[in-house]
C-alpha positions in Angstrom: 158.1 222.4 76.0 157.3 221.8 79.7 155.8 224.0 82.2 157.9 226.6 84.4 158.3 225.0 88.0 157.1 227.7 90.7 159.2 228.9 93.2 159.9 227.5 96.2 157.2 228.7 99.2 159.5 231.3 101.3 157.2 231.6 103.7 155.2 234.9 105.4 157.1 238.2 104.5 159.0 239.2 107.1 157.4 241.3 110.6 153.8 239.5 109.4 152.2 236.6 111.7 151.8 233.7 109.6 148.5 233.2 108.7 146.6 230.0 109.7 143.6 228.5 107.2 139.9 229.7 108.4 138.8 226.6 111.4 142.1 226.1 111.9 142.0 225.8 116.0 143.4 228.9 117.8 145.4 227.7 121.4 144.9 224.9 123.5 141.2 223.3 123.4 138.6 225.3 125.0 136.1 224.1 127.6 138.4 221.9 129.6 140.2 223.6 133.1 142.6 225.5 132.5 142.4 224.7 128.8 144.1 221.3 129.5 142.0 218.2 127.9 141.9 214.7 129.4 145.0 213.1 129.8 147.2 215.7 129.8 150.6 215.0 131.1 151.8 217.3 134.3 155.2 216.8 133.0 154.7 218.0 129.5 156.9 220.9 128.1 154.8 224.6 128.3 154.8 224.6 124.6 153.4 221.5 124.6 149.2 222.0 124.1 148.6 218.5 122.6 147.2 215.6 124.7 149.6 213.0 125.6 148.0 209.6 127.3 148.5 208.7 130.8 148.4 205.2 132.2 149.7 205.8 135.0 146.7 204.4 136.8 145.9 201.7 134.7 145.7 198.8 136.5 148.7 196.3 136.1 148.2 192.7 134.4 147.2 190.1 136.7 149.9 187.2 137.3 147.3 185.0 136.9 147.0 186.1 132.9 150.5 186.1 132.7 151.0 182.4 134.0 148.5 181.8 131.0 150.2 183.4 128.5 153.0 181.4 129.6 151.5 178.1 129.3 150.1 179.2 125.8 154.1 179.9 125.0 154.9 176.6 126.0 151.9 174.3 125.3 150.6 176.4 122.2 154.0 175.9 120.2 155.5 173.4 117.6 158.2 173.0 119.5 156.5 172.8 123.3 153.7 170.5 121.9 156.4 167.9 120.1 158.3 167.8 122.8 155.8 167.0 125.4 154.3 164.8 123.2 157.5 162.7 122.3 158.8 162.8 126.3 154.9 161.3 126.5 155.6 158.5 124.1 159.0 157.7 125.7 158.0 157.7 128.9 155.1 154.7 127.6 158.0 152.8 125.8 160.1 152.6 128.5 157.6 151.5 131.1 155.9 149.5 129.1 159.5 147.8 128.0 159.1 147.0 132.0 156.0 145.6 131.8 156.6 143.2 128.8 159.7 142.4 131.1 157.0 142.1 134.4 154.7 139.8 131.8 157.4 137.4 130.8 158.9 136.6 134.5 155.9 135.9 136.8 158.7 135.5 139.7 159.4 139.0 140.3 157.1 141.6 142.4 156.7 144.7 141.1 156.0 147.6 142.8 154.9 151.4 141.4 158.0 153.4 142.4 159.6 150.8 140.1 158.1 151.8 137.2 157.7 155.6 137.8 161.5 155.5 138.4 162.3 154.2 135.2 160.6 156.9 133.5 161.8 159.5 136.4 165.2 158.9 134.0 164.1 159.8 131.2 162.1 162.5 132.3 164.5 164.3 133.8 166.9 164.9 131.1 164.3 166.5 128.4 161.4 167.9 130.7 163.7 170.8 132.1 164.6 171.4 128.7 161.0 172.5 127.7 161.0 175.1 131.0 164.6 176.6 130.0 162.9 177.5 126.5 160.4 179.5 128.1 163.3 181.9 128.9 165.5 181.6 126.6 163.2 182.1 123.7 162.6 185.9 124.6 166.0 186.3 123.7 167.0 184.1 121.0 163.8 185.1 118.9 163.7 188.7 119.4 160.3 188.7 121.7 161.5 190.2 124.5 161.2 193.6 123.8 157.1 193.0 123.0 157.2 190.8 125.9 158.6 193.5 128.8 157.0 196.4 126.4 153.4 194.7 127.9 154.7 194.4 130.8 157.7 196.1 132.3 157.6 194.3 135.6 160.7 192.2 134.0 160.6 189.7 137.3 157.3 189.4 137.5 157.5 188.5 133.8 160.3 185.9 134.9 158.5 184.6 138.6 155.2 183.4 135.3 157.7 181.4 133.0 158.8 179.9 136.8 155.3 178.8 137.5 154.2 178.2 134.4 157.2 175.4 134.3 156.2 173.8 137.3 152.4 173.4 136.1 154.0 171.9 133.3 155.9 169.7 135.1 153.6 168.5 137.4 151.3 167.9 134.2 154.1 165.8 133.1 155.1 163.8 136.1 150.9 163.4 136.9 151.5 161.7 133.1 154.3 159.9 134.7 152.0 158.4 137.3 149.2 157.7 135.0 151.4 155.4 132.7 153.0 153.5 135.2 149.7 152.7 137.3 148.4 151.6 133.8 151.3 149.1 133.3 151.0 148.2 137.0 147.2 147.3 136.8 147.5 145.0 133.3 150.3 143.4 135.4 148.3 142.7 137.6 145.4 141.6 135.9 147.6 139.5 133.4 150.4 137.9 136.3 149.5 139.1 139.6 152.7 140.0 140.5 151.9 143.4 141.7 153.6 144.6 145.3 150.7 147.4 146.3 152.9 148.5 149.2 153.5 152.0 148.2 157.1 154.1 149.3 156.2 157.8 150.4 159.4 158.6 150.7 160.5 156.9 147.2 157.6 159.0 146.1 158.7 162.3 147.2 162.2 161.7 146.1 161.3 161.1 143.0 159.4 164.7 142.5 162.2 166.5 144.4 164.3 164.7 141.8 162.3 166.2 138.6 161.5 169.1 140.1 165.6 170.0 141.1 166.6 169.2 137.7 163.8 171.8 136.0 165.0 174.8 138.7 168.9 173.6 137.4 167.6 174.2 133.8 166.0 177.5 135.0 169.0 178.9 136.6 171.1 178.1 133.5 168.4 179.7 130.9 168.0 183.0 133.5 171.9 183.4 133.7 173.2 182.6 129.9 169.6 183.4 128.1 171.1 181.3 125.2 169.3 178.3 124.5 172.3 176.1 123.2 174.2 177.5 125.9 171.5 176.3 128.3 171.0 172.8 127.7 174.9 172.7 126.9 175.4 173.5 130.6 171.9 171.5 132.2 173.9 168.1 130.6 177.0 169.0 131.8 175.5 169.5 135.2 173.5 166.4 135.4 175.9 164.1 133.9 179.3 166.0 132.8 180.2 166.9 136.6 179.7 163.8 138.2 182.0 161.7 135.8 184.2 164.6 136.1 184.4 164.8 140.0 184.5 161.4 140.2 187.6 160.8 137.7 189.6 163.5 139.2 188.5 162.3 143.0 189.7 159.0 142.0 193.2 160.4 141.0 193.6 163.2 143.7 192.4 161.9 147.4 192.6 165.3 149.2 189.6 166.6 145.8 187.4 163.7 146.7 185.5 165.0 149.5 185.1 168.6 148.5 184.1 166.9 145.1 181.3 165.4 146.4 179.5 168.8 147.5 180.1 169.9 143.5 177.8 166.8 142.6 174.5 167.6 142.9 173.6 164.3 140.9 175.3 162.1 143.8 173.6 164.5 146.2 170.1 163.4 144.6 170.8 159.7 145.0 170.2 159.6 148.9 166.0 162.0 147.9 165.4 159.5 145.0 166.2 156.3 146.9 164.5 157.8 150.3 167.4 157.2 152.1 168.4 161.0 153.4 168.9 160.5 156.9 172.1 161.8 157.8 173.5 165.6 158.5 176.1 164.9 155.6 173.9 163.8 153.2 171.7 167.4 153.9 175.1 169.3 153.6 176.3 168.1 150.5 172.7 168.6 149.2 171.9 172.0 150.0 175.4 173.1 149.2 175.1 171.6 145.8 171.7 173.0 145.7 173.3 176.9 146.7 176.0 176.5 143.4 174.1 175.3 141.0 170.3 177.0 141.7 170.5 179.3 144.2 173.4 181.5 143.3 172.8 181.2 139.1 169.3 182.4 139.5 170.3 185.9 141.8 172.7 186.2 138.8 170.6 185.8 136.2 167.7 187.9 137.8 170.1 190.8 138.0 171.2 190.4 133.9 167.9 190.2 133.5 166.8 193.4 135.0 169.9 195.2 133.3 170.1 193.4 129.8 169.4 195.5 127.6 165.9 194.4 125.2 167.1 194.6 121.7 
């Protein structure tokens, strides 16, 4: 036969104060000014007597530390590391193929810009994806809550991602030029058909060509906050839009001049070839950058500031 259950606790009798066990602290802690311990929030309710963590005087996270964290996200993850490794291997293959052609054909003079331009066409569609992943991964992998709880200044986090992406792009550009230089040295040793003259405008044009692609991917990432949509949009702006604009311009003559301002890849060609010298070419480049970079970045920053973190 089981023992009877004890009656439920009914509290102290009516009209009598609740008795605390011996040694239980009575009232606010003693020994502090006005009975308030350190860290007591001034805006706390009057009925609250316990300590509250006050972080209003904590210094913000340094920007350099945020950039370092974003670099680790880009380089220390499996996706980022193998994507960068694949890009480096493709650069070696493409520039190595040109090296083999130069070794078999000793009559043609080769320059450094020949190798870097060919490698640049490989680097442009792949490198911006690494930068885009730094932005979209926060939302697709649900890490935005941790990131923005650690650093509530959302724009500062986005700026750190942009700085880290620019550093990654610069690193891969150094790899591009290093491989090109090695190929040129091998060509000089075995064939001596090398033109060591350098084109400053061509080199600067290649850098602008690569970094504009990174900027387009970054703008699409901040606006869409979704990895597949960002990749598709970036590839559409770089490759599909020029084809569509050219097709419509061939069928509709009045659209031809207007379409040139939408064609970012076509506006970048004079920059890459070092022939950007007319006012109309500058106008097409600036308008295309406004449409595909500046406006999407502005809208994307606004969306990140107002987006609900889940």
